C-alpha positions as CSV (number, residue, x, y, z in Angstrom):
1,X,-14.1,9.9,-9.9
2,X,-11.7,10.7,-7.0
3,X,-8.3,12.3,-7.9
4,X,-6.4,9.4,-6.4
5,X,-8.4,6.8,-8.3
6,X,-7.9,8.8,-11.5
7,X,-4.2,9.1,-10.8
8,X,-3.9,5.3,-10.3
9,X,-5.9,4.6,-13.4
10,X,-3.6,6.8,-15.4
11,X,-0.4,5.2,-14.0
12,X,-1.7,1.6,-14.2
13,X,-3.1,1.8,-17.8
14,X,0.3,2.5,-19.3
15,X,2.3,0.2,-17.0
16,X,3.8,-3.0,-18.6
17,X,5.3,-5.3,-16.1
18,X,9.0,-6.2,-16.8
19,X,11.4,-7.3,-14.1
20,X,14.5,-5.2,-13.7
21,X,16.8,-8.2,-14.3
22,X,15.2,-8.6,-17.8
23,X,15.1,-4.8,-18.6
24,X,18.3,-3.6,-17.0
25,X,20.3,-6.7,-16.1
26,X,20.3,-5.8,-12.4
27,X,18.0,-6.8,-9.5
28,X,16.8,-3.3,-8.7
29,X,16.6,-0.2,-10.9
30,X,14.2,2.4,-9.4
31,X,12.9,5.1,-11.7
32,X,9.9,7.3,-12.2
33,X,8.2,7.3,-15.6
34,X,5.9,10.2,-14.8
35,X,7.2,12.2,-17.7
36,X,6.1,9.4,-20.1
37,X,2.5,9.0,-18.9
38,X,0.3,8.7,-22.0
39,X,2.4,6.0,-23.6
40,X,3.4,2.5,-22.4
41,X,6.3,2.3,-19.9
42,X,8.1,-0.8,-18.7
43,X,9.1,-1.7,-15.2
44,X,8.3,-3.5,-12.0
45,X,6.6,-2.6,-8.7
46,X,9.1,0.1,-7.8
47,X,8.8,1.9,-11.1
48,X,5.0,2.1,-10.7
49,X,5.3,3.3,-7.1
50,X,7.8,6.0,-8.0
51,X,5.8,7.0,-11.1
52,X,2.6,7.3,-9.0
53,X,4.3,9.3,-6.3
54,X,5.9,11.7,-8.8
55,X,2.6,12.1,-10.7
56,X,0.8,12.7,-7.4
57,X,3.1,15.6,-6.7
58,X,2.7,17.0,-10.3
59,X,-1.1,16.9,-9.8
60,X,-0.9,19.0,-6.7
61,X,-1.0,16.5,-3.8
62,X,1.0,17.7,-0.9
63,X,4.3,15.9,-0.9
64,X,4.1,15.5,2.9
65,X,1.2,13.1,2.3
66,X,3.1,10.9,-0.2
67,X,5.5,8.0,0.5
68,X,6.9,5.1,-1.4
69,X,7.1,2.1,0.9
70,X,8.9,-1.2,0.9
71,X,7.1,-4.2,2.2
72,X,7.0,-8.0,2.3
73,X,4.1,-9.6,0.4
74,X,2.5,-12.9,1.3
75,X,4.9,-14.6,-1.2
76,X,8.0,-13.2,0.7
77,X,6.4,-14.1,4.0
78,X,6.2,-17.7,3.0
79,X,10.0,-18.0,2.5
80,X,12.0,-19.8,5.1
81,X,14.4,-16.8,5.4
82,X,12.4,-13.9,4.0
83,X,14.2,-10.9,2.6
84,X,13.6,-7.6,4.4
85,X,11.2,-6.7,1.5
86,X,10.1,-7.9,-1.9
87,X,7.7,-5.2,-3.1
88,X,7.1,-1.4,-3.3
89,X,3.9,0.6,-3.3
90,X,3.0,4.3,-3.3
91,X,1.2,5.4,-0.1
92,X,-0.9,8.5,0.1
93,X,-2.4,9.8,3.4
94,X,-6.0,10.6,2.5
95,X,-8.9,12.2,4.2
96,X,-11.8,10.7,2.2
97,X,-11.2,7.3,3.7
98,X,-11.5,8.6,7.3
99,X,-7.9,9.9,7.5
100,X,-6.5,6.6,6.3
101,X,-3.5,5.8,4.1
102,X,-4.3,4.4,0.7
103,X,-2.0,2.3,-1.4
104,X,-1.4,2.5,-5.2
105,X,0.0,-1.0,-5.8
106,X,0.7,-2.7,-9.2
107,X,-0.6,-6.0,-7.8
108,X,-4.1,-4.5,-7.3
109,X,-6.7,-3.3,-9.8
110,X,-8.0,-0.5,-7.5
111,X,-6.8,1.9,-4.8
112,X,-7.3,0.4,-1.3
113,X,-6.3,1.2,2.2
114,X,-2.9,-0.1,3.2
115,X,-4.2,-2.5,5.9
116,X,-6.3,-4.5,3.4
117,X,-3.2,-5.6,1.6
118,X,-1.9,-8.0,4.2
119,X,1.7,-6.9,3.7
120,X,4.4,-6.5,6.4
121,X,5.7,-3.0,6.1
122,X,9.5,-2.5,6.1
123,X,10.3,1.1,5.4
124,X,9.4,4.1,3.4
125,X,10.8,7.4,2.0
126,X,9.4,10.8,1.2
127,X,10.7,13.5,-1.0
128,X,14.0,15.1,0.1
129,X,14.2,18.8,1.0
130,X,15.4,19.5,-2.6
131,X,12.2,17.9,-4.1
132,X,13.9,14.7,-5.3
133,X,13.4,11.1,-4.3
134,X,16.4,9.7,-2.5
135,X,18.0,6.7,-4.1
136,X,17.8,4.0,-1.4
137,X,20.2,1.1,-1.9
138,X,20.3,-1.5,0.8
139,X,23.6,-1.5,2.5
140,X,24.9,1.7,0.9
141,X,26.5,3.7,3.7
142,X,26.0,7.0,1.9
143,X,22.2,6.7,2.1
144,X,20.5,8.0,5.2
145,X,18.3,5.5,7.2
146,X,14.8,5.5,5.9
147,X,11.7,6.3,7.9
148,X,9.8,3.2,9.1
149,X,6.5,2.9,7.3
150,X,3.8,3.9,9.7
151,X,0.7,4.3,7.6
152,X,-2.4,5.9,9.2
153,X,-4.9,3.2,10.1
154,X,-8.4,3.7,8.8
155,X,-10.9,4.9,11.4
156,X,-13.1,1.9,12.3
157,X,-16.8,2.5,11.8
158,X,-18.8,2.7,14.9
159,X,-20.9,-0.5,15.1
160,X,-24.6,0.1,15.3
161,X,-26.3,-2.3,17.7
162,X,-29.2,-4.0,16.0
163,X,-32.6,-3.5,17.6
164,X,-33.8,-7.0,18.5
165,X,-37.3,-8.1,19.5
166,X,-37.6,-9.9,22.8
167,X,-37.8,-13.2,20.9
168,X,-34.7,-12.4,18.8
169,X,-32.8,-11.5,21.9
170,X,-33.7,-14.7,23.6
171,X,-32.7,-16.7,20.5
172,X,-29.4,-14.8,20.3
173,X,-28.7,-15.8,23.9
174,X,-29.4,-19.4,23.2
175,X,-27.2,-19.3,20.1
176,X,-24.3,-17.9,22.2
177,X,-24.7,-20.6,24.9
178,X,-24.8,-23.3,22.3
179,X,-21.7,-21.9,20.5
180,X,-19.8,-21.7,23.8
181,X,-20.6,-25.2,24.8
182,X,-19.7,-26.6,21.3
183,X,-16.2,-25.1,21.5
184,X,-15.4,-26.0,25.1
185,X,-16.3,-22.7,26.5
186,X,-19.1,-23.9,28.8
């Protein structure tokens, strides 16, 4: 099992979703529960993202490869006036996926590349020079602007052209002509 998959399994198996309004009586309360892995911890998406990021650092993943990112999910995108973001995930730049960025997301059952999520990326943060996560509060003038999330796109596989017999090639040409004429293309 890959180290990132194992990390996500460990973080997710103890995670019990509870909105911050219910648990802390405030809309956002970001905190890592990495010190409590091994027993259930309560929180929402930002708590899982912060926990995954801290645990990744503890397990030896280079902090320069780790970010927590704010994004807008499909739910937020359907709103008439969407907020700047409605969700947080942990992003890790990986090499096993072809130099892609993978997302550890409480809404998913497995690790996947960021581009498969369908989110609109808002911003992200990395560890500060002192090795701590900056507390990002929207509108707080004391907080430095965050880096815009620019995940590394996965490398597209090189398509392998199928070897067609002369008859298959002729049928493919006919199919293309019929498809073009059906949709007003010819």
